[in-house]
DOLUMVEX-97814 format. One line per field, with one value per residue (C-alpha): y, x, z; residue number from 1. Coordinates in Angstrom, 1 decimal. Each point is the difference from the previous one (the first is absolute). Layout:
BEGIN
yy [Y | ...];
xx [X | ...];
zz [Z | ...];
nr [NUM | ...];
//
This chain:
BEGIN
yy [-42.0 | -3.3 | 1.8 | 2.0 | -2.4 | 0.2 | 3.6 | -0.2 | -0.5 | -2.7 | 0.6 | 2.2 | -2.0 | -3.2 | -2.4 | -3.7 | -2.3 | 0.4 | -1.2 | 2.8 | -0.2 | 0.5 | 3.0 | 1.3 | -0.2 | 1.7 | 2.8 | 0.5 | 0.2 | 2.5 | 2.2 | 0.0 | 0.7 | 2.9 | 3.3 | 1.3 | 0.3 | -2.5 | 0.6 | -2.0 | 1.3 | -1.4 | 1.8 | 1.4 | 1.3 | -2.6 | -1.1 | -3.8 | 0.1 | 1.6 | -0.7 | 0.0 | 3.8 | 1.3 | -2.1 | 1.4 | 3.6 | 0.2 | -1.2 | -1.8 | -3.8 | -1.8 | -1.9 | 3.4 | 1.4 | -2.9 | 0.3 | 3.8 | 3.0 | 1.7 | 3.1 | -1.6 | -1.2 | 3.2 | 2.7 | 2.8 | -0.9 | 2.8 | -2.0 | 1.8 | 0.4 | -3.6 | -1.5 | 1.7 | -0.9 | -3.5 | 0.0 | 1.2 | -3.1 | -2.4 | 1.6 | 0.7 | -3.0 | 2.2 | 0.6 | 3.4 | 1.6 | 2.7 | 1.3 | 1.7 | 3.2 | -0.1 | -1.1 | -0.5 | -3.3 | -1.8 | -2.3 | 1.3 | -2.5 | 1.2 | 0.1 | -1.7 | 2.2 | 1.4 | 3.4 | 2.9 | 0.9 | 2.5 | -3.1 | -3.0 | -1.8 | -1.8 | 1.6 | -2.3 | -0.9 | -1.8 | -2.2 | -1.2 | -3.3 | -1.6 | -3.9 | -2.3 | -3.6 | -2.8 | -0.8 | 3.0 | 2.7 | 3.4 | 1.5 | 2.6 | -0.2 | 3.1 | -0.1 | 2.5 | 0.9 | 1.7 | 3.2 | 1.9 | 0.3 | 1.3 | 2.4 | 1.0 | 0.8 | 1.4 | 2.6 | 0.6 | 0.5 | 2.5 | 1.9 | 0.3 | 1.2 | 2.8 | 1.1 | 0.0 | 2.0 | 2.3 | 0.6 | 0.8 | 3.2 | 0.9 | 2.0 | -2.3 | 3.0 | 2.1 | -2.7 | 2.3 | -0.5 | 0.2 | 2.1 | -2.8 | -0.6 | 3.4 | 1.0 | -2.6 | 1.1 | 3.5 | -1.1 | -1.9 | 3.1 | 2.3 | -2.3 | -0.2 | 3.8 | 0.7 | -2.5 | 0.9 | 3.7 | -0.2 | 2.3 | -1.2 | 1.6 | -0.7 | 0.6 | -0.3 | 0.7 | -0.1 | -0.2 | 3.5 | -0.4 | -3.9 | -0.4 | 2.3 | -2.1 | -3.2 | 1.5 | 1.2 | -3.0 | -2.7 | -2.1 | -1.9 | 3.2 | 1.1 | -3.7 | 1.0 | 3.3 | -1.4 | -2.6 | 2.4 | 2.6 | -2.6 | -1.1 | 3.6 | 0.8 | -3.5 | 0.9 | 3.3 | -2.0 | -1.4 | -3.5 | 0.7 | 2.2 | -1.5 | 0.5 | -1.0 | 0.6 | 1.4 | 0.2 | 0.1 | 2.8 | 0.9 | -1.1 | 0.4 | -0.3 | -0.7 | 1.6 | -1.3 | 2.2 | 2.8 | 3.7 | 2.2 | 1.8 | -3.2 | -1.2 | 3.1 | -0.2 | -3.6 | 1.1 | 2.7 | -2.3 | -2.4 | 2.9 | 1.2 | -3.5 | -1.0 | 3.5 | -0.2 | -3.7 | -0.7 | -3.0 | -1.9 | -1.9 | -1.3 | 2.4 | 2.8 | 2.3 | 0.6 | 2.5 | -0.4 | 1.6 | -0.6 | 2.2 | -1.0 | 0.6 | -0.7 | 0.0 | -0.7 | -1.8 | 2.3 | -0.1 | 0.9 | -3.2 | -2.7 | -2.7 | -0.5 | 0.6 | 3.6 | 0.0 | -1.1 | 2.8 | 2.6 | -1.2 | -0.1 | 3.4 | 1.2 | -2.0 | 1.7 | 3.5 | -0.9 | -0.8 | 3.2 | 1.9 | -1.4 | -3.3 | -1.4 | 1.2 | -0.7 | 1.3 | -0.9 | 0.6 | 2.1];
xx [7.3 | 2.3 | 3.1 | -1.8 | 0.9 | 3.5 | 0.0 | -1.4 | 2.9 | -0.7 | 2.9 | -1.9 | -3.3 | -0.8 | -1.6 | -0.9 | 0.9 | -2.1 | 0.2 | 1.5 | -3.1 | -2.3 | 2.2 | -0.2 | -4.0 | 0.0 | 2.1 | -1.7 | -3.4 | 1.1 | 1.7 | -3.1 | -2.7 | 2.3 | -1.8 | 3.4 | 1.7 | 2.9 | 2.7 | 3.4 | 2.9 | 3.5 | 3.0 | -0.5 | -3.5 | -2.0 | -3.1 | 0.1 | -3.2 | -3.3 | -2.9 | -3.8 | 0.0 | 1.7 | -1.8 | -3.3 | 1.1 | 1.6 | -1.1 | 3.2 | 0.4 | 2.5 | 1.9 | 0.6 | 1.5 | 2.3 | 3.5 | -0.7 | 1.7 | -2.2 | 0.5 | -1.5 | -2.8 | -0.8 | 1.6 | -1.7 | 2.6 | 2.4 | 3.2 | 2.8 | -1.3 | -1.0 | 3.1 | 2.1 | -2.5 | 0.2 | 3.9 | 0.3 | -2.3 | 2.1 | 3.5 | -0.7 | -2.3 | -2.4 | -3.9 | -1.0 | -3.6 | -1.9 | -3.2 | -3.0 | 1.0 | 3.4 | -1.5 | -3.8 | 0.4 | 2.8 | -1.9 | -3.1 | -2.6 | -3.6 | -1.6 | -3.1 | -1.1 | -3.8 | 1.5 | 0.9 | 3.6 | 2.6 | 1.5 | -1.5 | 3.1 | 0.0 | 2.3 | 2.8 | 2.4 | 3.0 | 2.5 | 3.1 | 1.4 | 3.6 | -0.8 | 3.1 | 0.0 | 2.6 | -0.7 | -1.8 | 2.2 | -1.3 | -3.3 | -2.4 | -3.5 | -2.2 | -3.3 | -2.5 | -2.5 | -3.3 | -0.4 | -2.5 | -2.4 | 2.8 | 1.0 | -3.5 | -0.8 | 3.2 | -0.4 | -3.4 | 1.3 | 2.6 | -2.3 | -2.3 | 2.7 | 1.2 | -3.8 | -0.2 | 3.4 | -1.4 | -3.3 | 1.8 | 1.6 | -2.7 | -3.2 | -2.6 | -2.2 | 2.7 | 2.7 | 2.6 | 2.0 | -2.0 | 1.0 | 1.9 | 2.3 | 0.4 | 0.8 | 2.8 | 1.3 | 0.1 | 2.0 | 2.6 | 0.1 | 1.0 | 2.5 | 1.5 | -0.1 | 1.6 | 2.8 | 1.0 | -0.8 | -2.6 | -3.0 | -3.6 | -3.4 | -3.5 | -3.2 | -3.4 | -3.3 | -3.6 | -3.3 | -1.8 | -3.7 | 0.2 | -2.8 | -2.3 | 0.8 | -0.9 | -3.3 | -1.1 | 1.0 | 0.4 | 2.9 | 0.5 | 0.8 | 2.3 | 1.9 | -0.1 | 1.7 | 2.6 | 0.9 | 0.0 | 2.3 | 2.4 | 0.1 | 0.7 | 2.8 | 1.6 | 0.6 | 2.2 | 2.3 | 3.3 | 0.7 | 1.8 | -2.6 | -2.1 | -3.6 | -2.8 | -3.3 | 0.9 | -3.8 | -3.7 | 0.5 | 3.5 | 3.1 | 3.9 | 2.7 | 3.8 | 2.6 | 3.4 | 2.9 | -2.4 | 0.2 | -2.6 | -0.2 | -0.4 | -2.8 | -1.8 | 0.1 | -1.6 | -2.7 | -1.0 | -0.3 | -2.1 | -2.2 | -0.5 | -0.8 | -2.4 | -1.7 | -0.3 | -1.1 | -3.6 | -1.2 | -3.1 | -2.4 | -3.4 | 0.4 | 0.6 | 3.0 | 1.6 | 2.9 | 2.1 | 3.2 | 2.8 | 2.0 | 3.8 | 2.4 | 3.8 | 3.4 | 3.3 | 2.3 | 2.2 | 2.6 | -2.6 | -2.3 | 1.3 | -2.4 | -2.1 | -3.4 | 1.2 | 0.2 | -3.5 | -1.2 | 2.0 | -2.1 | -3.3 | 0.7 | 0.4 | -3.0 | -2.5 | 1.3 | -0.9 | -3.4 | -0.3 | 1.0 | -2.7 | 0.7 | 1.0 | 3.4 | 3.7 | 1.9 | 3.3 | 2.0 | 2.6];
zz [-10.5 | 0.0 | 1.3 | 2.8 | 2.7 | -1.1 | 0.8 | 3.5 | 2.5 | 2.7 | 2.0 | 2.5 | -0.5 | 1.7 | -2.4 | 0.6 | -2.5 | -3.2 | -3.4 | -2.6 | -2.0 | 2.9 | 1.0 | -3.5 | 0.1 | 3.3 | -1.0 | -3.1 | 1.7 | 2.6 | -2.7 | -2.0 | 2.7 | 1.4 | -0.6 | -0.8 | -3.2 | -0.2 | -2.6 | -0.1 | -2.0 | -0.7 | 0.1 | -3.5 | 1.0 | -1.9 | 1.2 | 1.3 | 2.3 | -0.2 | 2.3 | -0.4 | 1.2 | -2.9 | -2.3 | 1.2 | 0.1 | -3.5 | -3.5 | -0.7 | -0.4 | 2.0 | -2.8 | -1.4 | 3.2 | 1.2 | -0.7 | -1.6 | 1.6 | 2.7 | -2.1 | -3.3 | 2.0 | 1.9 | -2.3 | 2.3 | 2.6 | 0.4 | -1.0 | 1.1 | 3.3 | 0.6 | -1.5 | 2.7 | 2.7 | -1.4 | -0.3 | 3.8 | 1.3 | -1.7 | 0.5 | 3.9 | 0.5 | 1.9 | -0.4 | -1.4 | -0.1 | -1.9 | 1.5 | -1.5 | 1.5 | -1.9 | -3.2 | -0.3 | -2.1 | -2.0 | -1.9 | -1.8 | 1.5 | -0.1 | 3.4 | 0.8 | 2.8 | -0.1 | 0.7 | -2.1 | 0.1 | -1.7 | -2.0 | -1.9 | 1.4 | 3.4 | 2.7 | 0.8 | 2.5 | -1.4 | 1.8 | -1.6 | 1.6 | -1.1 | -0.2 | -0.5 | -0.7 | -0.2 | -3.5 | -1.9 | 1.5 | 1.1 | -0.8 | 1.2 | 1.1 | -0.5 | 2.2 | -1.1 | 2.6 | -1.2 | 2.6 | -2.0 | 3.0 | 2.2 | -2.6 | -0.6 | 3.6 | 0.9 | -2.9 | 1.3 | 3.6 | -1.3 | -2.0 | 2.8 | 2.3 | -2.6 | 0.1 | 3.7 | 0.0 | -2.5 | 1.7 | 3.1 | -1.5 | -2.7 | 0.6 | -1.4 | -1.5 | -1.6 | -0.7 | 1.4 | 3.2 | 3.1 | 3.0 | 1.9 | -2.9 | -1.1 | 3.4 | 0.4 | -3.5 | 1.2 | 3.2 | -2.3 | -2.4 | 3.0 | 1.1 | -3.2 | -0.6 | 3.4 | -0.5 | -3.6 | 0.3 | -2.7 | -0.8 | 1.1 | -0.5 | 0.8 | -1.3 | 1.9 | -1.8 | 0.6 | -1.9 | 0.4 | 1.4 | -0.1 | 2.5 | -2.2 | -2.9 | 2.0 | 1.3 | -3.6 | -2.2 | 2.7 | 1.0 | -3.3 | -1.7 | 2.6 | -0.7 | -3.5 | 0.4 | 2.5 | -2.7 | -2.9 | 2.1 | 1.2 | -3.8 | -1.2 | 2.6 | -0.7 | -3.6 | 1.1 | 2.3 | -0.7 | 0.8 | 3.1 | 1.4 | 2.6 | 0.0 | 2.7 | 1.4 | 3.5 | 1.1 | -1.4 | -2.6 | 0.8 | -1.8 | 0.0 | -2.2 | 1.1 | -2.4 | 0.5 | -1.1 | -0.9 | 1.3 | 0.9 | -3.4 | -1.9 | 2.6 | -0.3 | -3.9 | 0.4 | 2.6 | -2.6 | -2.6 | 1.9 | 1.1 | -3.7 | -1.3 | 2.4 | 0.0 | -4.0 | -0.3 | -0.2 | 1.8 | -1.2 | 2.5 | -1.0 | -3.3 | 2.3 | -0.2 | 3.3 | 0.6 | 3.1 | 1.2 | 2.4 | 2.5 | 0.6 | 2.4 | -0.8 | 2.4 | -0.6 | 2.7 | 1.6 | 2.8 | 2.5 | -0.1 | 2.6 | -1.3 | -3.2 | 1.9 | 0.2 | -3.7 | -0.4 | 2.6 | -2.3 | -2.7 | 1.7 | 1.1 | -3.5 | -0.9 | 2.6 | -1.4 | -3.7 | 1.5 | 2.0 | -3.1 | -2.1 | -1.0 | -3.4 | 0.4 | 1.1 | 3.0 | 1.4 | 3.1 | -1.7];
nr [1 | 2 | 3 | 4 | 5 | 6 | 7 | 8 | 9 | 10 | 11 | 12 | 13 | 14 | 15 | 16 | 17 | 18 | 19 | 20 | 21 | 22 | 23 | 24 | 25 | 26 | 27 | 28 | 29 | 30 | 31 | 32 | 33 | 34 | 35 | 36 | 37 | 38 | 39 | 40 | 41 | 42 | 43 | 44 | 45 | 46 | 47 | 48 | 49 | 50 | 51 | 52 | 53 | 54 | 55 | 56 | 57 | 58 | 59 | 60 | 61 | 62 | 63 | 64 | 65 | 66 | 67 | 68 | 69 | 70 | 71 | 72 | 73 | 74 | 75 | 76 | 77 | 78 | 79 | 80 | 81 | 82 | 83 | 84 | 85 | 86 | 87 | 88 | 89 | 90 | 91 | 92 | 93 | 94 | 95 | 96 | 97 | 98 | 99 | 100 | 101 | 102 | 103 | 104 | 105 | 106 | 107 | 108 | 109 | 110 | 111 | 112 | 113 | 114 | 115 | 116 | 117 | 118 | 119 | 120 | 121 | 122 | 123 | 124 | 125 | 126 | 127 | 128 | 129 | 130 | 131 | 132 | 133 | 134 | 135 | 136 | 137 | 138 | 139 | 140 | 141 | 142 | 143 | 144 | 145 | 146 | 147 | 148 | 149 | 150 | 151 | 152 | 153 | 154 | 155 | 156 | 157 | 158 | 159 | 160 | 161 | 162 | 163 | 164 | 165 | 166 | 167 | 168 | 169 | 170 | 171 | 172 | 173 | 174 | 175 | 176 | 177 | 178 | 179 | 180 | 181 | 182 | 183 | 184 | 185 | 186 | 187 | 188 | 189 | 190 | 191 | 192 | 193 | 194 | 195 | 196 | 197 | 198 | 199 | 200 | 201 | 202 | 203 | 204 | 205 | 206 | 207 | 208 | 209 | 210 | 211 | 212 | 213 | 214 | 215 | 216 | 217 | 218 | 219 | 220 | 221 | 222 | 223 | 224 | 225 | 226 | 227 | 228 | 229 | 230 | 231 | 232 | 233 | 234 | 235 | 236 | 237 | 238 | 239 | 240 | 241 | 242 | 243 | 244 | 245 | 246 | 247 | 248 | 249 | 250 | 251 | 252 | 253 | 254 | 255 | 256 | 257 | 258 | 259 | 260 | 261 | 262 | 263 | 264 | 265 | 266 | 267 | 268 | 269 | 270 | 271 | 272 | 273 | 274 | 275 | 276 | 277 | 278 | 279 | 280 | 281 | 282 | 283 | 284 | 285 | 286 | 287 | 288 | 289 | 290 | 291 | 292 | 293 | 294 | 295 | 296 | 297 | 298 | 299 | 300 | 301 | 302 | 303 | 304 | 305 | 306 | 307 | 308 | 309 | 310 | 311 | 312 | 313 | 314 | 315 | 316 | 317 | 318 | 319 | 320 | 321 | 322 | 323 | 324 | 325 | 326 | 327 | 328 | 329 | 330];
//
């Protein structure tokens, strides 16, 4: 640390007269008590100063690091990227910065936080400062700040917000879209279909005699049936199809770029797979059926709600005709 004071410019700092030895000791003690890594390089990127923070957080011996290239001391560093960054700092004589959000860490320094993180190494903010002295030329001071706590809690917050956003659009029981999100999606698909003159079809379906099933087997059985039926239907859908729980035992499927015949074919397959799949609850076999109504967007509807009404009318027709079947507006 004998050269540390030489790298501290005093041109903008007022210092009372003090001996050179005392100044060296002050600089050394400050550098070694900082809870920040201090690494100073010469113009050839060789390590010339190394503070106690780095000594504590690495298994490297100081005498084996001083005078060595930073890339041999820390072989994990991205050499091409960091060489460009350090060269720019020297050439432009301006500071530079790399945050943990850009790169989680540059130096593989183990963190000592009593928290579980996705990495064994501390998250770091690294600052690169140009330093110039009269006698020793240009240098770069790298400050390494441990921001593991910030990274950890920011990541937790981000994941929580993602989960809250998911909860706001997903039905808690069936894990398909809830009515609000499904209806917002239908409004968007309706607008796109009108704007680009694309086909759009809609399926509304309802579990038959669901109240009777709840009365006979209990609401837990009813919940199981809703979950299983949702899973069966999901297995038949395309990625672009939008499946939601419209109400208690009523579901709805938006079929972008699908004409009526294709929607009817899908509805019939849904009807058949549910009718022929035996569900087991408390070791009892339960058979359920669904009624389905299908409609296609035409030139007559002035808003997406009218398409829902068309599908609903077809659904009521299927129920009136005996249930466990598909009806359409055609």
